[in-house]
VOKOLVO-745311 format. One record per residue (C-alpha): x, y, z. Coordinates in steps of 0.2 Angstrom, whole numbers, plus 5000, padded with zeros to 4 digits. Each point is the difference from the previous one (the first is absolute). Layout:
REM residues N
XYZ ...
REM end
This chain:
REM residues 143
488854714921 501349905009 500449945017 501849985008 501349924989 498950024985 498749885005 498350054992 498850085013 498349935001 498450095002 499249845005 500449815000 499849825008 501249905008 500349825002 500650005018 500249815003 500949984983 501150155004 500449925018 500449844992 501350084989 501150055014 501649915001 500249865014 501550095007 500750185001 501650085005 498950155008 498850005014 498550034987 499749984981 498650124993 499250054984 499050164997 498349984994 499850205000 501150145002 499250165001 500750165010 498449995011 500049815003 501149864996 499349815001 501249865002 499949835002 501549915010 500749855008 501150005016 501349865000 500950055018 499550095016 499850184998 500850105014 499250155007 499950144987 498850144994 499750104984 500350195001 498950054986 498449904999 498649915009 499849824996 498649874998 500449835000 498949854996 500649825004 499749904984 500949835006 501049945014 500150055019 501050125010 500350095016 499850184997 500650125012 499650204997 500150155010 499449985019 499049854995 500549835007 500349864987 498649934992 500049844988 499350044983 499449894984 499150024985 498650135000 500750115013 500250194996 501450095009 500150205000 501350105006 500650204998 501750044994 501450005014 499149845008 501449885005 499449824995 500949834998 499449844994 500449815004 499649874987 498949855009 499449924983 500550024982 499850064988 499750175008 499250114987 499250195003 499150114989 500650195004 499250154997 501250155003 499350185002 500850094993 501349904989 501349935010 501750004992 500949835002 501550085009 498750065014 500449885013 500950065017 500649865010 499850035020 501849925001 500950064985 501149845001 498349904995 500050054982 500050124986 498950034986 500949904990 499949845011 498150045003 499249984984 500449954982 498650054987 499549864988 498850034985 498949854999 498550054991 
REM end
């Protein structure tokens, strides 16, 4: 059984989150760099680092759970006002919820679980001039 792009699908596994987070590049030409830890139709799990302010956007196909691994940010979502988040904070929002992120302290790294799987191109910017799927994220296999 294989996942997308011929990567082996896993029936179980363990991941060195700190090690993977430490392998992200110091700079990027996209807002995020991520690596997929699991990639099943029902859910995907990713680790990603944010390199620049992420303008208001939403995902049309999945709900998202985000756990802050390192760094701090101002996170805005839905009707909630901005809140400062840091390591150990879990964030949840349903598909279609507009959210945005401003970096306060780097490196800003999140563990994400998307249900169902989020296609990397599933990003819709509120202001289309703010970005495209290609300027939003680059996937880097690091494990």
